[in-house]
All heavy atoms as an XYZ file, in Angstrom:
874
protein
N     -54.080    -42.681   -164.969
C     -53.478    -42.815   -166.221
C     -54.550    -43.244   -167.203
O     -55.339    -44.131   -167.024
C     -52.368    -43.879   -166.109
C     -51.693    -44.100   -167.501
S     -50.312    -45.292   -167.730
C     -50.008    -45.922   -166.215
N     -54.581    -42.467   -168.378
C     -55.455    -42.793   -169.479
C     -55.173    -44.213   -170.059
O     -54.039    -44.650   -170.153
C     -55.298    -41.709   -170.551
N     -56.181    -44.775   -170.557
C     -56.060    -46.179   -171.171
C     -55.967    -46.025   -172.637
O     -56.116    -44.946   -173.214
C     -57.406    -47.020   -170.859
O     -58.434    -46.397   -171.528
C     -57.679    -47.104   -169.383
N     -55.594    -47.157   -173.301
C     -55.444    -47.101   -174.774
C     -56.756    -46.727   -175.340
O     -56.836    -45.974   -176.306
C     -54.959    -48.438   -175.265
C     -53.575    -48.763   -174.797
C     -55.093    -48.586   -176.745
C     -53.051    -50.149   -175.052
N     -57.918    -47.285   -174.827
C     -59.180    -46.916   -175.383
C     -59.479    -45.412   -175.199
O     -60.089    -44.837   -176.148
C     -60.275    -47.693   -174.691
C     -60.166    -49.236   -175.055
C     -59.098    -49.960   -174.194
O     -58.629    -49.373   -173.120
O     -58.736    -51.058   -174.626
N     -59.167    -44.845   -174.075
C     -59.463    -43.401   -173.921
C     -58.576    -42.568   -174.764
O     -59.066    -41.541   -175.331
C     -59.090    -42.980   -172.452
C     -60.106    -43.531   -171.443
C     -59.650    -43.338   -170.050
O     -58.498    -43.506   -169.689
N     -60.681    -43.045   -169.133
N     -57.337    -42.982   -175.035
C     -56.399    -42.308   -176.065
C     -56.988    -42.413   -177.481
O     -56.993    -41.362   -178.176
C     -54.995    -42.802   -175.977
S     -54.248    -42.492   -174.389
N     -57.423    -43.533   -177.860
C     -58.078    -43.687   -179.248
C     -59.293    -42.902   -179.300
O     -59.478    -42.240   -180.386
C     -58.267    -45.176   -179.450
C     -59.064    -45.487   -180.676
C     -58.245    -45.067   -181.907
N     -59.060    -44.901   -183.117
C     -59.027    -45.938   -184.110
N     -58.277    -46.979   -183.893
N     -59.738    -45.783   -185.094
N     -60.116    -42.831   -178.369
C     -61.289    -42.005   -178.325
C     -60.917    -40.520   -178.482
O     -61.616    -39.745   -179.148
C     -62.168    -42.319   -177.085
N     -59.866    -40.131   -177.709
C     -59.414    -38.725   -177.768
C     -59.034    -38.314   -179.254
O     -59.314    -37.251   -179.728
C     -58.291    -38.474   -176.729
N     -58.290    -39.347   -179.906
C     -57.835    -39.006   -181.363
C     -59.119    -38.931   -182.228
O     -59.131    -38.058   -183.104
C     -56.872    -40.084   -181.785
C     -55.578    -40.072   -181.246
C     -54.746    -41.217   -181.625
C     -54.767    -38.813   -181.602
N     -60.145    -39.706   -181.896
C     -61.348    -39.663   -182.779
C     -61.999    -38.341   -182.473
O     -62.517    -37.627   -183.506
C     -62.185    -40.804   -182.379
C     -61.729    -42.149   -182.942
O     -60.898    -42.202   -183.829
O     -62.226    -43.179   -182.419
N     -62.085    -37.864   -181.287
C     -62.708    -36.619   -180.937
C     -61.914    -35.377   -181.575
O     -62.471    -34.455   -182.106
C     -62.730    -36.326   -179.435
C     -63.884    -37.103   -178.810
C     -64.187    -36.743   -177.339
N     -63.078    -36.458   -176.536
C     -62.404    -37.410   -175.761
N     -62.748    -38.619   -175.923
N     -61.409    -37.000   -174.992
N     -60.586    -35.538   -181.545
C     -59.740    -34.443   -182.225
C     -60.014    -34.448   -183.685
O     -60.145    -33.370   -184.265
C     -58.192    -34.805   -181.903
C     -57.278    -33.902   -182.586
C     -57.475    -32.418   -182.169
C     -55.819    -34.337   -182.315
N     -60.152    -35.563   -184.295
C     -60.540    -35.652   -185.707
C     -61.820    -34.929   -185.998
O     -61.926    -34.121   -186.915
C     -60.517    -37.089   -186.203
O     -60.812    -37.123   -187.637
N     -62.829    -35.202   -185.133
C     -64.139    -34.515   -185.311
C     -63.979    -33.033   -185.062
O     -64.574    -32.201   -185.810
C     -65.053    -35.089   -184.221
C     -65.458    -36.547   -184.571
O     -65.306    -36.968   -185.719
O     -65.969    -37.157   -183.582
N     -63.191    -32.611   -184.209
C     -62.964    -31.153   -183.888
C     -62.314    -30.539   -185.077
O     -62.662    -29.386   -185.492
C     -62.032    -30.920   -182.656
C     -62.720    -31.235   -181.321
N     -63.977    -31.067   -180.978
C     -62.056    -31.902   -180.281
C     -64.188    -31.521   -179.825
N     -63.093    -31.964   -179.323
N     -61.331    -31.203   -185.711
C     -60.587    -30.626   -186.905
C     -61.679    -30.466   -187.989
O     -61.645    -29.432   -188.755
C     -59.479    -31.463   -187.275
C     -58.323    -31.565   -186.363
C     -57.296    -32.515   -186.914
C     -57.579    -30.245   -186.192
N     -62.473    -31.417   -188.292
C     -63.367    -31.413   -189.369
C     -64.530    -30.290   -189.191
O     -64.888    -29.682   -190.161
C     -64.038    -32.673   -189.537
C     -64.814    -32.915   -190.874
C     -63.832    -32.798   -192.073
C     -64.517    -33.121   -193.306
N     -63.699    -32.974   -194.554
N     -64.874    -29.986   -187.986
C     -65.854    -29.010   -187.667
C     -65.295    -27.699   -187.416
O     -66.059    -26.704   -187.238
C     -66.676    -29.511   -186.444
C     -67.385    -30.731   -186.687
C     -67.963    -31.346   -185.332
O     -67.853    -30.720   -184.257
N     -68.638    -32.534   -185.416
N     -64.015    -27.492   -187.427
C     -63.339    -26.227   -187.121
C     -63.562    -25.147   -188.257
O     -64.002    -25.609   -189.320
C     -61.842    -26.447   -186.830
N     -63.229    -23.938   -187.922
C     -63.307    -22.862   -188.925
C     -62.312    -22.996   -190.021
O     -61.474    -23.897   -189.985
N     -62.430    -22.200   -191.013
C     -61.589    -22.225   -192.194
C     -60.081    -22.176   -191.899
O     -59.301    -22.746   -192.505
C     -61.962    -21.128   -193.163
C     -63.266    -21.457   -193.927
C     -63.233    -22.633   -194.748
O     -62.231    -22.993   -195.428
O     -64.285    -23.424   -194.756
N     -59.741    -21.261   -190.911
C     -58.327    -21.132   -190.629
C     -57.711    -22.460   -190.100
O     -56.577    -22.818   -190.512
C     -58.063    -20.038   -189.629
C     -58.882    -20.184   -188.364
O     -59.896    -20.884   -188.380
O     -58.485    -19.597   -187.361
N     -58.352    -23.149   -189.189
C     -57.878    -24.380   -188.732
C     -57.904    -25.500   -189.847
O     -56.941    -26.241   -190.008
C     -58.697    -24.907   -187.479
C     -58.274    -26.292   -187.118
C     -58.400    -23.945   -186.345
N     -59.074    -25.569   -190.526
C     -59.126    -26.539   -191.588
C     -57.990    -26.309   -192.690
O     -57.484    -27.257   -193.282
C     -60.505    -26.516   -192.260
C     -61.462    -27.379   -191.505
C     -62.654    -27.547   -192.221
N     -63.225    -26.200   -192.451
C     -64.464    -25.880   -192.689
N     -65.375    -26.831   -192.775
N     -64.833    -24.647   -192.888
N     -57.753    -25.046   -192.930
C     -56.637    -24.763   -193.908
C     -55.280    -25.198   -193.399
O     -54.504    -25.762   -194.180
N     -55.074    -25.117   -192.154
C     -53.789    -25.543   -191.528
C     -53.582    -27.114   -191.567
O     -52.536    -27.615   -191.573
C     -53.616    -25.068   -190.145
N     -54.814    -27.737   -191.506
C     -54.771    -29.238   -191.414
C     -55.203    -29.958   -192.728
O     -55.479    -31.130   -192.819
C     -55.680    -29.784   -190.214
O     -57.009    -29.317   -190.518
C     -55.177    -29.217   -188.996
N     -55.274    -29.144   -193.776
C     -55.714    -29.690   -195.098
C     -54.456    -30.285   -195.779
O     -54.117    -29.893   -196.899
C     -56.363    -28.595   -195.971
N     -53.771    -31.103   -195.073
C     -52.574    -31.815   -195.559
C     -52.943    -33.211   -195.877
O     -53.982    -33.697   -195.469
C     -51.484    -31.744   -194.503
C     -51.120    -30.306   -193.885
C     -50.297    -30.555   -192.664
C     -50.409    -29.616   -194.910
N     -52.088    -33.874   -196.493
C     -52.153    -35.335   -196.640
C     -50.735    -35.885   -196.269
O     -49.868    -35.916   -196.999
C     -52.455    -35.650   -198.117
C     -52.710    -37.204   -198.240
O     -52.704    -37.951   -197.337
O     -52.898    -37.617   -199.458
N     -50.696    -36.232   -195.011
C     -49.458    -36.635   -194.442
C     -49.662    -37.878   -193.506
O     -50.723    -38.044   -192.887
C     -48.850    -35.488   -193.467
C     -48.623    -34.262   -194.160
C     -47.429    -34.334   -195.113
N     -47.053    -32.957   -195.601
C     -47.505    -32.441   -196.754
N     -48.279    -33.161   -197.540
N     -47.062    -31.283   -197.168
N     -48.652    -38.634   -193.468
C     -48.635    -39.834   -192.486
C     -48.521    -39.224   -191.053
O     -47.818    -38.186   -190.869
C     -47.543    -40.746   -192.820
O     -46.290    -40.192   -192.800
N     -49.097    -39.855   -190.092
C     -49.094    -39.344   -188.697
C     -48.822    -40.477   -187.755
O     -49.388    -41.633   -188.007
C     -50.474    -38.788   -188.475
C     -50.817    -38.256   -187.077
C     -50.208    -36.898   -186.955
C     -52.214    -38.141   -186.904
N     -48.071    -40.219   -186.718
C     -47.961    -41.143   -185.642
C     -48.086    -40.377   -184.263
O     -47.714    -39.147   -184.267
C     -46.579    -41.868   -185.691
O     -45.506    -40.983   -185.372
N     -48.702    -40.989   -183.343
C     -48.895    -40.490   -182.066
C     -48.425    -41.470   -181.016
O     -49.126    -42.527   -180.826
C     -50.337    -40.006   -181.807
S     -50.581    -39.288   -180.156
N     -47.277    -41.299   -180.457
C     -46.720    -42.196   -179.426
C     -47.133    -41.845   -178.127
O     -46.836    -40.617   -177.600
C     -45.154    -42.282   -179.541
C     -44.513    -43.242   -178.622
N     -43.358    -43.046   -178.010
C     -45.002    -44.440   -178.154
C     -43.008    -44.068   -177.299
N     -43.999    -44.968   -177.385
N     -47.795    -42.662   -177.344
C     -48.322    -42.422   -176.038
C     -47.297    -42.977   -175.148
O     -47.098    -44.295   -175.054
C     -49.725    -43.052   -175.757
C     -50.741    -42.639   -176.810
C     -50.163    -42.740   -174.370
C     -50.940    -41.170   -176.883
N     -46.413    -42.117   -174.534
C     -45.201    -42.473   -173.922
C     -45.423    -43.304   -172.614
O     -44.733    -44.320   -172.389
C     -44.320    -41.300   -173.550
O     -45.158    -40.399   -172.800
C     -43.890    -40.616   -174.851
N     -46.412    -43.063   -171.808
C     -46.631    -43.838   -170.650
C     -47.148    -45.107   -170.778
O     -46.965    -46.047   -169.995
C     -47.370    -42.989   -169.570
C     -48.762    -42.580   -170.064
O     -48.932    -42.477   -171.336
O     -49.657    -42.227   -169.232
N     -47.841    -45.299   -171.961
C     -48.445    -46.709   -172.296
C     -47.493    -47.457   -173.232
O     -47.703    -48.635   -173.518
C     -49.812    -46.510   -172.922
C     -50.890    -45.896   -172.006
C     -52.099    -45.666   -172.891
C     -51.179    -46.741   -170.779
N     -46.474    -46.706   -173.804
C     -45.637    -47.252   -174.782
C     -46.392    -47.901   -175.965
O     -46.151    -49.010   -176.333
C     -44.628    -48.220   -174.230
C     -43.410    -48.428   -175.154
O     -43.045    -47.504   -175.896
O     -42.731    -49.533   -175.045
N     -47.349    -47.144   -176.506
C     -48.201    -47.506   -177.592
C     -48.138    -46.412   -178.626
O     -48.060    -45.221   -178.307
C     -49.676    -47.765   -177.119
C     -50.612    -47.854   -178.314
C     -49.749    -48.892   -176.277
N     -48.195    -46.749   -179.855
C     -48.194    -45.803   -180.961
C     -49.387    -46.040   -181.884
O     -49.640    -47.129   -182.326
C     -46.910    -45.864   -181.834
O     -45.797    -45.680   -181.034
C     -46.929    -44.915   -182.995
N     -50.094    -44.906   -182.158
C     -51.237    -44.913   -183.055
C     -50.644    -44.383   -184.330
O     -49.977    -43.361   -184.365
C     -52.362    -43.972   -182.576
C     -53.071    -44.496   -181.319
C     -52.602    -43.944   -180.094
C     -54.022    -45.397   -181.365
C     -53.183    -44.379   -178.967
C     -54.645    -45.868   -180.217
C     -54.201    -45.360   -178.982
N     -50.843    -45.030   -185.601
C     -50.391    -44.580   -186.736
C     -51.551    -44.408   -187.727
O     -52.508    -45.103   -187.669
C     -49.314    -45.548   -187.369
O     -49.893    -46.804   -187.485
C     -48.120    -45.503   -186.582
N     -51.463    -43.453   -188.653
C     -52.470    -43.266   -189.564
C     -52.193    -42.052   -190.505
O     -50.985    -41.878   -190.783
N     -53.155    -41.369   -190.904
C     -53.004    -40.193   -191.805
C     -53.804    -39.011   -191.272
O     -54.785    -39.136   -190.723
C     -53.515    -40.486   -193.153
C     -52.631    -41.585   -193.889
C     -52.726    -41.570   -195.335
N     -51.993    -40.475   -195.980
C     -50.640    -40.400   -196.139
N     -49.890    -41.363   -195.760
N     -50.111    -39.433   -196.794
N     -53.225    -37.799   -191.659
C     -53.976    -36.564   -191.495
C     -54.267    -36.188   -192.917
O     -53.357    -35.914   -193.728
C     -53.116    -35.471   -190.797
C     -53.678    -34.047   -190.800
C     -54.928    -34.041   -190.081
C     -52.670    -33.077   -190.198
N     -55.473    -36.184   -193.287
C     -55.906    -35.864   -194.710
C     -57.288    -35.321   -194.696
O     -58.185    -35.715   -193.958
C     -55.906    -37.182   -195.589
N     -57.433    -34.229   -195.513
C     -58.764    -33.564   -195.576
C     -59.303    -33.113   -194.170
O     -60.483    -33.238   -193.864
C     -59.797    -34.479   -196.335
C     -59.384    -34.809   -197.681
O     -58.823    -33.919   -198.300
O     -59.630    -35.954   -198.071
N     -58.429    -32.567   -193.448
C     -58.723    -32.084   -192.038
C     -59.304    -33.235   -191.107
O     -60.135    -32.847   -190.275
C     -59.698    -30.922   -192.117
O     -59.029    -29.869   -192.780
N     -58.952    -34.390   -191.378
C     -59.387    -35.507   -190.496
C     -58.163    -36.355   -190.195
O     -57.252    -36.521   -190.951
C     -60.394    -36.373   -191.175
C     -61.681    -35.647   -191.347
C     -62.879    -36.543   -191.529
N     -63.124    -37.463   -190.365
C     -63.875    -37.256   -189.260
N     -64.405    -36.022   -189.108
N     -64.091    -38.168   -188.428
N     -58.222    -37.031   -189.017
C     -57.149    -37.973   -188.604
C     -57.837    -39.311   -188.719
O     -58.981    -39.660   -188.136
C     -56.728    -37.731   -187.141
C     -56.068    -36.358   -187.053
C     -55.820    -38.841   -186.657
C     -55.783    -35.935   -185.591
N     -57.126    -40.202   -189.484
C     -57.666    -41.589   -189.637
C     -56.560    -42.530   -188.966
O     -55.344    -42.481   -189.432
C     -57.788    -41.978   -191.073
O     -58.676    -41.078   -191.715
C     -58.348    -43.335   -191.213
N     -56.936    -43.170   -188.018
C     -55.947    -44.121   -187.242
C     -56.154    -45.495   -187.892
O     -57.214    -46.080   -187.975
C     -56.277    -44.180   -185.776
C     -55.364    -45.224   -185.117
C     -56.148    -42.867   -185.106
N     -55.033    -45.955   -188.514
C     -55.026    -47.249   -189.253
C     -54.472    -48.434   -188.369
O     -54.887    -49.473   -188.590
C     -54.120    -47.142   -190.404
C     -54.650    -46.138   -191.498
O     -55.821    -45.927   -191.576
O     -53.723    -45.480   -192.125
N     -53.642    -48.076   -187.357
C     -53.037    -49.183   -186.618
C     -52.569    -48.695   -185.253
O     -52.401    -47.527   -185.070
C     -51.798    -49.694   -187.425
C     -51.369    -51.026   -186.981
O     -52.047    -51.778   -186.216
O     -50.262    -51.419   -187.363
N     -52.544    -49.631   -184.343
C     -52.096    -49.382   -183.028
C     -51.020    -50.458   -182.686
O     -51.286    -51.679   -182.829
C     -53.205    -49.538   -181.912
O     -54.280    -48.626   -182.341
C     -52.714    -49.114   -180.572
N     -49.799    -50.023   -182.332
C     -48.765    -50.966   -182.124
C     -48.087    -50.659   -180.764
O     -48.064    -49.556   -180.284
C     -47.621    -50.952   -183.210
O     -47.186    -49.610   -183.300
C     -48.148    -51.319   -184.511
N     -47.420    -51.655   -180.225
C     -46.663    -51.507   -178.960
C     -45.337    -50.872   -179.296
O     -44.786    -51.101   -180.380
C     -46.447    -52.826   -178.260
C     -47.793    -53.413   -177.649
C     -47.447    -54.670   -176.831
O     -46.312    -54.784   -176.381
O     -48.399    -55.372   -176.578
N     -44.903    -50.034   -178.424
C     -43.605    -49.334   -178.600
C     -43.643    -48.124   -179.394
O     -44.649    -47.655   -179.844
N     -42.423    -47.560   -179.626
C     -42.332    -46.354   -180.441
C     -42.707    -46.741   -181.894
O     -42.706    -47.849   -182.316
C     -40.892    -45.928   -180.317
C     -40.155    -47.125   -179.888
C     -41.097    -47.996   -179.180
N     -42.912    -45.660   -182.747
C     -43.252    -45.905   -184.069
C     -42.191    -46.658   -184.824
O     -41.013    -46.475   -184.736
C     -43.382    -44.571   -184.698
C     -43.176    -43.573   -183.676
C     -42.745    -44.282   -182.464
N     -42.664    -47.684   -185.593
C     -41.732    -48.564   -186.362
C     -41.113    -47.758   -187.586
O     -39.978    -47.962   -188.036
C     -42.395    -49.866   -186.884
N     -41.966    -46.909   -188.149
C     -41.602    -46.138   -189.284
C     -41.752    -44.610   -188.969
O     -42.558    -44.287   -188.119
C     -42.394    -46.454   -190.540
C     -42.299    -47.884   -191.016
C     -43.118    -48.216   -192.218
O     -43.637    -47.216   -192.889
O     -43.401    -49.342   -192.467
N     -40.919    -43.799   -189.686
C     -40.900    -42.366   -189.421
C     -42.095    -41.755   -190.180
O     -42.052    -41.641   -191.421
C     -39.595    -41.910   -189.809
C     -39.452    -40.379   -189.559
C     -38.080    -39.872   -190.021
N     -38.002    -38.530   -190.121
C     -37.361    -37.724   -189.300
N     -36.649    -38.264   -188.273
N     -37.318    -36.493   -189.442
N     -43.117    -41.336   -189.489
C     -44.240    -40.625   -190.094
C     -43.806    -39.222   -190.446
O     -42.877    -38.604   -189.873
C     -45.407    -40.584   -189.176
N     -44.555    -38.563   -191.314
C     -44.308    -37.166   -191.714
C     -44.643    -36.129   -190.635
O     -43.920    -35.099   -190.480
C     -45.041    -36.758   -192.988
C     -44.500    -37.583   -194.169
C     -45.469    -37.523   -195.392
O     -46.669    -37.807   -195.293
N     -44.890    -37.044   -196.508
N     -45.650    -36.470   -189.785
C     -45.994    -35.709   -188.620
C     -45.940    -36.616   -187.448
O     -46.635    -37.685   -187.392
C     -47.296    -34.949   -188.710
C     -47.366    -34.090   -189.911
C     -47.720    -34.316   -187.470
C     -48.688    -33.538   -190.201
N     -45.100    -36.285   -186.407
C     -44.934    -37.158   -185.295
C     -45.278    -36.449   -184.040
O     -44.721    -35.408   -183.752
C     -43.473    -37.742   -185.300
C     -43.171    -38.443   -186.493
C     -41.644    -38.727   -186.697
N     -40.824    -37.613   -186.747
C     -40.615    -36.789   -187.853
N     -41.311    -36.981   -188.911
N     -39.783    -35.764   -187.781
N     -46.074    -37.121   -183.205
C     -46.458    -36.502   -181.872
C     -46.033    -37.618   -180.792
O     -46.087    -38.784   -181.116
C     -47.922    -36.293   -181.843
C     -48.551    -35.220   -182.576
C     -50.062    -35.423   -182.700
C     -48.241    -33.858   -182.008
N     -45.653    -37.123   -179.680
C     -45.404    -37.954   -178.549
C     -45.815    -37.249   -177.250
O     -45.474    -36.052   -177.108
C     -43.852    -38.250   -178.487
N     -46.515    -38.012   -176.407
C     -47.041    -37.359   -175.158
C     -47.564    -38.473   -174.252
O     -47.791    -39.531   -174.744
C     -48.054    -36.308   -175.422
C     -49.365    -36.876   -175.936
S     -50.432    -35.660   -176.662
C     -49.695    -35.497   -178.279
N     -47.832    -38.131   -173.011
C     -48.525    -39.106   -172.152
C     -49.945    -39.141   -172.421
O     -50.544    -38.150   -173.096
C     -48.355    -38.648   -170.635
N     -50.595    -40.246   -172.176
C     -52.036    -40.367   -172.393
C     -52.884    -39.374   -171.738
O     -53.820    -38.774   -172.440
N     -52.617    -38.997   -170.505
C     -53.458    -37.980   -169.828
C     -53.298    -36.653   -170.511
O     -54.196    -35.910   -170.608
C     -52.950    -37.843   -168.394
C     -53.436    -39.139   -167.525
O     -54.349    -39.776   -167.941
O     -52.820    -39.288   -166.453
N     -52.114    -36.341   -171.042
C     -51.965    -35.088   -171.794
C     -52.734    -35.029   -173.073
O     -53.242    -34.066   -173.385
C     -50.445    -34.766   -172.050
C     -49.687    -34.444   -170.775
O     -50.385    -34.031   -169.772
O     -48.433    -34.644   -170.750
N     -52.713    -36.184   -173.831
C     -53.548    -36.239   -174.995
C     -55.085    -35.979   -174.680
O     -55.630    -35.168   -175.337
C     -53.416    -37.579   -175.687
C     -54.314    -37.850   -176.855
C     -54.073    -36.815   -177.964
C     -54.196    -39.293   -177.390
N     -55.556    -36.631   -173.673
C     -56.932    -36.504   -173.333
C     -57.240    -35.042   -172.886
O     -58.182    -34.369   -173.259
C     -57.361    -37.483   -172.179
C     -58.789    -37.187   -171.691
C     -57.248    -38.909   -172.781
N     -56.342    -34.468   -172.064
C     -56.457    -33.069   -171.599
C     -56.443    -32.102   -172.732
O     -57.141    -31.072   -172.767
C     -55.457    -32.772   -170.536
N     -55.515    -32.302   -173.699
C     -55.437    -31.437   -174.870
C     -56.703    -31.397   -175.700
O     -57.214    -30.333   -176.014
C     -54.276    -31.936   -175.794
C     -52.874    -31.427   -175.401
C     -51.827    -32.270   -176.221
C     -52.641    -29.998   -175.587
N     -57.247    -32.635   -175.915
C     -58.501    -32.734   -176.785
C     -59.633    -32.143   -176.022
O     -60.511    -31.518   -176.624
C     -58.664    -34.200   -177.225
C     -60.043    -34.331   -177.875
C     -57.588    -34.625   -178.156
N     -59.669    -32.367   -174.707
C     -60.795    -31.836   -173.930
C     -60.732    -30.391   -173.633
O     -61.598    -29.782   -172.964
C     -60.906    -32.632   -172.651
C     -61.422    -34.047   -172.823
O     -61.951    -34.315   -173.947
O     -61.284    -34.895   -171.903
N     -59.630    -29.707   -174.066
C     -59.520    -28.298   -173.825
C     -58.949    -27.877   -172.445
O     -58.915    -26.718   -172.060
N     -58.464    -28.826   -171.684
C     -58.015    -28.548   -170.367
C     -56.513    -28.250   -170.361
O     -55.932    -27.815   -169.342
C     -58.222    -29.777   -169.471
C     -59.691    -30.141   -169.253
C     -59.841    -31.537   -168.692
O     -58.950    -32.184   -168.349
O     -61.100    -31.937   -168.561
N     -55.828    -28.451   -171.492
C     -54.367    -28.228   -171.674
C     -54.155    -27.586   -172.901
O     -54.576    -28.063   -173.950
C     -53.576    -29.539   -171.446
C     -52.127    -29.395   -171.666
C     -51.408    -28.665   -170.586
C     -51.487    -30.893   -171.716
N     -53.491    -26.377   -172.891
C     -53.224    -25.671   -174.139
C     -51.991    -26.307   -174.830
O     -50.974    -26.655   -174.179
N     -52.058    -26.441   -176.159
C     -51.035    -27.119   -176.927
C     -49.740    -26.332   -176.817
O     -48.630    -26.902   -176.574
C     -51.370    -27.328   -178.341
C     -50.342    -27.985   -179.101
C     -50.322    -29.444   -179.123
C     -49.268    -27.424   -179.814
C     -49.315    -30.108   -179.794
C     -48.393    -28.019   -180.502
C     -48.344    -29.453   -180.515
N     -49.802    -25.034   -177.001
C     -48.575    -24.181   -176.883
C     -47.844    -24.292   -175.594
O     -46.575    -24.516   -175.636
C     -48.791    -22.766   -177.195
N     -48.623    -24.301   -174.533
C     -47.987    -24.448   -173.102
C     -47.339    -25.892   -172.947
O     -46.296    -26.060   -172.546
C     -49.006    -24.224   -172.099
C     -48.387    -24.014   -170.733
C     -49.359    -23.579   -169.769
N     -49.443    -24.650   -168.749
C     -50.571    -25.146   -168.196
N     -51.689    -24.567   -168.452
N     -50.506    -26.046   -167.317
N     -48.192    -26.853   -173.409
C     -47.600    -28.287   -173.239
C     -46.372    -28.461   -174.161
O     -45.397    -29.124   -173.653
C     -48.704    -29.241   -173.637
N     -46.421    -27.928   -175.323
C     -45.263    -28.127   -176.183
C     -44.058    -27.337   -175.698
O     -42.922    -27.844   -175.669
C     -45.642    -27.594   -177.691
C     -44.612    -27.764   -178.645
C     -43.895    -28.883   -179.031
C     -44.123    -26.720   -179.581
N     -43.092    -28.652   -180.017
C     -43.172    -27.302   -180.386
C     -44.359    -25.389   -179.737
C     -42.499    -26.569   -181.378
C     -43.708    -24.663   -180.696
C     -42.786    -25.307   -181.546
N     -44.320    -26.078   -175.239
C     -43.193    -25.316   -174.712
C     -42.528    -25.939   -173.464
O     -41.330    -25.735   -173.241
N     -43.347    -26.613   -172.746
C     -42.843    -27.246   -171.443
C     -42.286    -28.631   -171.643
O     -41.709    -29.221   -170.725
C     -43.917    -27.286   -170.358
O     -44.935    -28.208   -170.739
N     -42.307    -29.111   -172.942
C     -41.808    -30.473   -173.186
C     -42.794    -31.588   -172.881
O     -42.407    -32.772   -173.055
N     -44.039    -31.317   -172.553
C     -44.981    -32.365   -172.213
C     -45.442    -33.036   -173.527
O     -45.887    -34.154   -173.562
C     -46.120    -31.838   -171.399
C     -45.817    -31.500   -170.021
C     -46.887    -30.845   -169.298
N     -48.060    -31.674   -169.082
C     -49.134    -31.259   -168.390
N     -49.160    -30.003   -167.924
N     -50.156    -32.049   -168.153
N     -45.414    -32.274   -174.626
C     -45.798    -32.767   -175.904
C     -44.663    -32.515   -176.868
O     -44.129    -31.396   -176.898
C     -47.078    -32.030   -176.458
C     -47.339    -32.299   -177.861
C     -48.231    -32.305   -175.562
N     -44.372    -33.499   -177.689
C     -43.303    -33.357   -178.751
C     -44.055    -33.355   -180.056
O     -44.846    -34.355   -180.339
C     -42.290    -34.488   -178.647
C     -41.291    -34.217   -177.623
C     -40.025    -35.198   -177.803
N     -40.352    -36.432   -178.409
C     -40.350    -37.649   -177.768
N     -40.079    -37.652   -176.451
N     -40.596    -38.694   -178.381
N     -43.690    -32.495   -180.872
C     -44.207    -32.475   -182.256
C     -43.091    -32.343   -183.252
O     -42.129    -31.407   -183.103
C     -45.094    -31.279   -182.496
C     -45.524    -30.913   -183.899
C     -46.387    -32.049   -184.514
C     -46.272    -29.590   -184.011
N     -42.942    -33.235   -184.081
C     -41.848    -33.241   -185.115
C     -42.469    -33.348   -186.502
O     -43.353    -34.181   -186.691
C     -40.837    -34.408   -184.910
C     -40.171    -34.359   -183.589
C     -39.331    -35.668   -183.357
O     -39.241    -36.449   -184.322
O     -38.733    -35.786   -182.268
N     -42.042    -32.483   -187.445
C     -42.551    -32.536   -188.777
C     -41.532    -31.748   -189.659
O     -40.562    -31.070   -189.153
C     -43.890    -31.931   -188.831
N     -41.718    -31.800   -190.884
C     -40.915    -31.027   -191.844
C     -41.182    -29.534   -191.614
O     -42.211    -29.156   -191.102
N     -40.215    -28.629   -192.072
C     -40.384    -27.327   -191.781
C     -41.635    -26.683   -192.367
O     -42.368    -25.857   -191.706
C     -39.188    -26.490   -192.369
C     -39.144    -25.151   -192.107
C     -38.836    -24.600   -190.894
C     -39.317    -24.135   -193.123
C     -38.848    -23.315   -190.605
C     -39.283    -22.820   -192.897
C     -39.028    -22.316   -191.554
N     -42.049    -27.070   -193.617
C     -43.199    -26.452   -194.179
C     -44.515    -26.936   -193.392
O     -45.416    -26.078   -193.269
C     -43.401    -26.898   -195.623
C     -42.468    -26.223   -196.555
C     -42.723    -26.665   -197.951
N     -42.065    -25.669   -198.909
C     -42.064    -25.849   -200.213
N     -42.662    -26.850   -200.709
N     -41.493    -25.039   -200.928
N     -44.519    -28.210   -193.017
C     -45.615    -28.649   -192.199
C     -45.775    -27.884   -190.897
O     -46.839    -27.581   -190.403
C     -45.545    -30.192   -191.995
C     -45.794    -30.887   -193.222
O     -46.363    -30.414   -194.250
O     -45.323    -32.070   -193.332
N     -44.619    -27.670   -190.254
C     -44.583    -26.921   -189.007
C     -45.152    -25.513   -189.177
O     -45.937    -25.047   -188.354
C     -43.201    -26.856   -188.367
C     -42.744    -28.201   -187.806
C     -41.263    -28.028   -187.336
C     -43.553    -28.585   -186.605
N     -44.811    -24.886   -190.293
C     -45.305    -23.565   -190.562
C     -46.783    -23.536   -190.677
O     -47.518    -22.675   -190.210
C     -44.625    -22.946   -191.733
C     -43.176    -22.520   -191.631
C     -42.580    -22.049   -193.003
C     -43.002    -21.394   -190.655
N     -47.350    -24.624   -191.394
C     -48.811    -24.603   -191.548
C     -49.497    -25.009   -190.232
O     -50.530    -24.493   -189.875
C     -49.129    -25.752   -192.602
C     -48.841    -25.217   -194.074
C     -49.354    -26.216   -195.027
N     -50.829    -26.033   -195.179
C     -51.439    -26.639   -196.069
N     -50.875    -27.512   -196.864
N     -52.827    -26.478   -196.135
N     -48.820    -25.820   -189.485
C     -49.509    -26.275   -188.216
C     -49.407    -25.303   -187.132
O     -50.195    -25.308   -186.171
C     -48.862    -27.645   -187.769
C     -49.262    -28.824   -188.589
C     -48.345    -29.997   -188.211
C     -50.684    -29.153   -188.663
N     -48.516    -24.261   -187.271
C     -48.295    -23.282   -186.206
C     -49.508    -22.463   -185.922
O     -49.795    -22.023   -184.816
C     -47.155    -22.404   -186.524
C     -47.382    -21.411   -187.613
C     -46.255    -20.555   -187.951
N     -46.695    -19.785   -189.130
C     -46.339    -18.497   -189.358
N     -45.584    -17.945   -188.533
N     -46.732    -18.015   -190.541
N     -50.424    -22.299   -186.913
C     -51.650    -21.507   -186.705
C     -52.591    -22.236   -185.692
O     -53.501    -21.655   -185.203
C     -52.338    -21.283   -188.034
O     -52.889    -22.563   -188.543
N     -52.330    -23.501   -185.465
C     -53.115    -24.290   -184.433
C     -52.701    -23.931   -183.040
O     -53.405    -24.195   -182.120
C     -52.942    -25.735   -184.744
C     -53.413    -26.214   -186.059
C     -53.226    -27.748   -186.147
C     -54.911    -25.997   -186.283
N     -51.534    -23.328   -182.891
C     -50.922    -23.020   -181.613
C     -51.609    -21.790   -181.054
O     -51.646    -21.497   -179.992
C     -49.503    -22.840   -181.664
C     -48.648    -24.043   -182.192
C     -47.224    -23.769   -182.264
C     -48.904    -25.280   -181.404
């Protein structure tokens, strides 16, 4: 099972990947939205922002998110690490229910290019 530190490091690597990605990915993530990532097996939530194609984590709290972020992710820690490391495809994980993504309709349309 991935640790809180490994999950936080994975989010930092994901942020680096987004910033270094091609124009199509950067265009899809060029939002300014609040973000939460609930790690279900650790029952920990990372909260922050997706802005300028970067993820900034502002806080880590126990339990599910206290406030409803504009983009909400939920998954096991091992799945987060595997997604960021390229060992698990997002579309497959989302389709099988291993990853939950909730957002407004417009945001989902923009983010779909990442799938």
